[in-house]
N, C-alpha and C positions, 0 to 999 in steps of 0.2 A: 441541442437537446441534452438534457441532463442524463447522466448515467446513475444507476443504483449501485451502491457499494455493499458487497457482501464479504464477510470475513470467514476464513477457515477457522475451525474451532481452536486450533493451536495459536493462531494469531489473535483471536479474541481473548484467549486465556492470558497471553502475555500482556495485552492491553489492560486487562483488569488488575494485573499485578504491579503495574507501573504507578509511580506517584501521580496523583490526580492532575497537577498542572501539566505534566508531560503527556499524560494520556489525553487530556483535552486538546493539547496542541496537535497531537497526531490525528485525533478525530476531526478537528477543524481542517487540517490539511487534506484529509481524505474527502471531506465535503466540498472543499474548494476544487479539488481534482475532479470530482463528479460533475461539476458544472462545465469544466473545460479541460478534459483529460490530457489532451496533447500539448497543452501549455506547460504541464508539469512532468509528464511521463517521458522517460527515455528508454530506448530499446536496450535490453540487457544483453550484452555481447555473448554470442555463442548459444543463446537459448531463445525460445519462443515466448518470452515474457517481457514485461516492462518493469522498470524500477522507478521508485519514487523516493526522493531524498527528503528526510524529515529530521534535520539536525544530525545527531549521531546515529540515527536509526534509518533503516531502509525497509521498504515494502516491495516485495516482488508480486506483480499483479498480472493476471490473465485478463484480457479484454474480450468480452463477448459482444462483437459488433452487431449481431442480429438482434439480441435482446437488450442491448445497452446496459450491460452489467460489468462492473469492475470487481473481479474476484481477487481479494487480497489473500494470496496463498501463503506467504511467509512475511513475518514482521519480526525484526530483530536488530541488534546493534550492527553497525557497518562491518566490523571485523568478522563477526560470525557469519554474516550473509555471504561474504566473498570466500569463505573457507568451504562452503557447501559444494 
């Protein structure tokens, strides 16, 4: 079953600021992930979220199993994600 992808406002704002080819690549990866989340998602150590690798970027995602929603909470470059 496909999941719906929802973006936190800050993640959506970052996506709008990126160059279009990169933003499109990230959007496509999120859509691919929605069709088969656990092929792409990895558990983020020490937290109750999953991470998704997209080139040099990472997305931290909460999964709502009851409503089949992937909540993209954070989207940023790899180095900045791991400093949080």
